N, C-alpha and C positions, 0 to 999 in steps of 0.2 A: 399742497394744497392750497388753492387757491379762492376764496369766500368774495372776488370780485367779480365773478364770472367772466375771465379771459383764460381762454383757453391755452396751453401752452406748447401746443403742436401745429404745424401748418394743415391748413386747412386738405389742399388739396391730397399731400400723402396721409390724411385719416382717412376720405375716399376712399382712396386707391386700397388702403389697408382693410377696409373692411369689404372689399372681391375678394381679398383672399380667404376671408372668415365663412364666404359664402356669398350669399345674392344679397348685394350691397341694396340699401332702399331711401328713401330721403330720411328716415330716422337713424342714419348711421350720420350723417351730417350735421357738424357744429352747429349752421345755420339753423337747424331744426333748434334746435337747444335754446339757440339766441331769442328764436322767435317766442318760446314759451316762458325765458323768461321775460320778454318784453310785454307779455301778453297776463302777467299775474300768476305764473304757476311754478316760481321758485319759491313757494311758501316763506318762512322766516329769513330766505337768504339762501342764495345759487352757492355751491360747492364745486370746484372741479378737481376732483381726486384725481392724483397722477402719481402712477409709480413705474422706474423703470430699472431695466439691468444691462447693460452696458451700453450700446446704440439704440437699445429698442423699450418704446416709452407705450406705457396703456394710459388710457384717459378715460374717466367714467364720470361725467355731469349727474351730481346729486344736488338735492334740496335739504334745507333745513326745515323739520316739524313744529309744531308750537310745542308739541311735547318734547321737544330735544332730542327726537331719534332724528336719523337721515334716513329719507328713502331716495330712491332713484327719479331725475328729472325727464317727468314721464306725464300724461294723460289720457283721456277717453280717444283721443284721435291715434295715440301710438300704438303701431304695431306689435313693438318690443320696443326692448333697453337691453346692451350690451356693451361691453367696453370694445375702445375702439385701440389701434392700436399703430405706433411707425415704427420701422425698422423690420430686418429679419432676423430677431434672432429669436431670445427666449422669453416666449410670448407668456407661459404662465409663473415664470421669474417674475418680471416684470406686473402680472396682476394680484401676485402677491403681496408684494412690495407695497402695489397701491392699497392692496385689503389690508396691511399692517399700519400703513401709514394713517388709515382711514380712522383708527381704532383711536386716534388722539380726539376723534371729533364729535360721537356719539358712544353710547351704551346699548343702540340698538339701530339696524340697518337693514332696509328691506328695499326686493327688487320686484318689481311687478309692471310689466310682463315680460317673463324670461323664454324666450324659444326653447324647446325642446331640445335641439342639437346642443344648443351652449347651458344647460342648467349644470350639467354633472361640473364641467369644466370648472365655471364659476363658483360653485359649491365646494370644488376641492381647492380653491385659490384660496377662498375663504377661511377655509378649516386652518389650512396650513398656516395663515396669518394667524390664527388667535381666535376665530369667532367660532362659538355654538352657531350649528345652520341647520334649518330647519326646510325641508322643501316640500310644498304643499302645490296638487296641481289646482289651479284656480283659470278655471274660462278654457277657451276652446282656440285653434286653428283650425280653419278649412284652405285648402289650396290646391292647385290645378296642376299636375305634372306631367306637361308636353312629351315628354322623351319619348320620341319614336311616333309620334303622333302628328298629323296634318289637322288642319281641321277640318275637313270632312271626317278624318279618322275618331277624331276625337267626340265629333256629335253623332254618329251611329251609335258611342257609345252610353247617351244620356238616353235617360226613362222614358217610353216610349209616350206617355202622357204631357212630360214636357215640348218633346219633336211635333208632336199631335197639335198641341197648342200652336206653337208658333207658327207652322203652315197653315193651319187654317184662319189665325187670324190675319197672316199677312197679305192671304189673297183675299180680305176683303178691302185692303187697300185705305182704310181707316184713317190709320196711324202715317206720320210723316216723321218719320228719322232725320235727324241733323247731327253729325259730331265733327266737333272742334277739337283742333291742336294748337289753338291760343286762348289766352281766357279773351273772354269779352266779356264789358258791363252787363250791357243788355241782357246777353244771356245768364249769366250769375243773377242778375234780378229776377230772371225767369225762374233760377234755379231755387228762389229764398222764398219768391211767391208758393210753390208748388209744396216746399219744405212745412212753411207755413200752413197749410190748408190738408196738409198727409198726416196720416196715423201716428207720425212719429214723434216725439215729446220734444218740449222747444230746445233749439240747438244750445247745447253747453258754452259756446264762442264764437259767432256767426264773424267776429272780425277778426279771427285769429284765424279762420280756415278760410276767407279770403285774401288775407296777406298769405298766406299758404300756397293758395293755388297760382297767386299772382306771381309768387317768386318761383312756384315750378314751370309757369308757363314761360319765364325769362331762362329760367334752364333747357327750354324744348320737350319739357317730360311729361307736360301739361295734356291730357285728353276727357273731355267733357263730350256728353250724349244728352240731347235733347228730344223729346218725342212730342209731337202737335197733332192734336184732332178741331180740325175745322181751324185752321190755322193757332190756337189755345196752345200752351204748353202743357202736359199733363205729367208728365215723369220726368226727370232731369237725375244724370248720374256723373259724378267727379271722381276719375281715376288719373292715375300717372303711368308713365313707363321708363324703367331704367334698370340697367345692367342684364338684360333680357326675361325681365320680369315686369306684369302690368301688377297694380296693386287699387283695388276697387277702394276710395275712403269713406265715401257717400253716397247715397242712394235715396230716390223720393218720388210718391207718386200722388196724384189727388185720386182721393177716394172713390168719386161716383164716373170715374173713368175704367173701372175694373173689367167692365163687361169686353173691353176694346184688349186688355192687356198691356197698355201700352209699357210698362216695365219690363216686362217676358220680351215682348220684341226690343227695345232696347239695350236689353242687356244681352239676346244673343246679336246683334248689329254690331255692339262693340267686343264683344268676344273675337267676331269674326276678324274686326279693323285689329288689334293689336296681334292677331295671331296670323292672320296673311300681309298685314302692310306693315306690322313694327316687328312680327317674329319675333316675338316674344315665347320660351318654354318652358313660363311657369307665369300663373295668375294666385295671386296672393287675396282670399275675401277678408283678409282681417281677422281684429278677435270676436266673438261670439260662435254660438252655436246655434243659430237660425236654422229650423228643418229645411226652408230653401234652397239654401248654400249649397245640402249635398245632392242636388238635382244638377249642379252646374259643377262641379268638383270633386276628385277621384283621392281626394287626399285629406285626412284627417289625423291632428298630434294636440297635444294637452299643452297649454301655456302654464307657467309655474311661477309662484310668490315664493322667493327664497327672504328667508325671514333669518338677521344675522344679529346673534347673542353677545356683545365683547364679552368674552369672558376672564378681564383686567376690569372690570367693573363689574363692581356689588350691586350696583342698580340694574344691571341686567340677570342677575341670578333667578330673582323671583319673576319675573316675567318668561324667563327663557323656563324653568320647571315647568309654569305652568302651561307652554305653550307647548314643550313635549309629553307633557302628560294628556294633553288633547288628541294627540296624535296617537297614543297608545291605547286612549279609550275609543277612538276611532276604529284602530285594529281590531277589538276587539268583539266591534259589534258589528 
């Protein structure tokens, strides 16, 4: 364990290892966790949990809560949190070692949002390391699987009402679309203005989001769309593209522009761009079960909250009993 925020493995190796686990994302990189910590999301202190087996290392950034428990270093922008590895050896053994060492840090450990594909292996490693584990579906993820589909093939599968709206509104030629592949301060200011005038609640941390966008631009993964009516920006979306996947991070539109459907036209343009120009095979709409996401995506899966209770600490027994009792009550009702 290291509480000072210095991670124990080479950044490039960690990023490469993420590709072996599935689709790498911005949230699989040490720089993301450094950014969260720099903007005050490390709680009462950052902990870099590390475990090893031979030449293989598992790494998982955590934060200490005011209660004394620990949780995954994530926030509302995070699509997922999962351990990262270096080395080609026994990843599960390294992960078990990580969670065994983590028992020295706290009586309780919580990870969210954990992807559906990672839930069972992480929970199994926690249990093997001496944690009682409760897995609770908490949230949703919608994503698009483009296997066997080009842009036109995918578009033909979308709801008729959506396709009709895009066709009708585009013909009116009211909305002008611009797609940027590098950060632009004026465009970002337009996004912030749109967000302030939108239906969205106040942004959680605009400074963090801007710093994230600037860093992704430096990596070449930045994508942004702006829609204008009569020269005024009325809709904006911030995406990134990495390892064959496009990630939709933020979107907003001005309420009084809805009749022209600028947000819908902007989405259609960005989908076309990342599919035909960037060649992605997957588009991730992040967390949340908003109904409109189903119009664009063809896959859905739960996100999980893993709650670990350190059976070696008496302080964990009462909370564990209450948590598992709640689970039993839900099953009975």
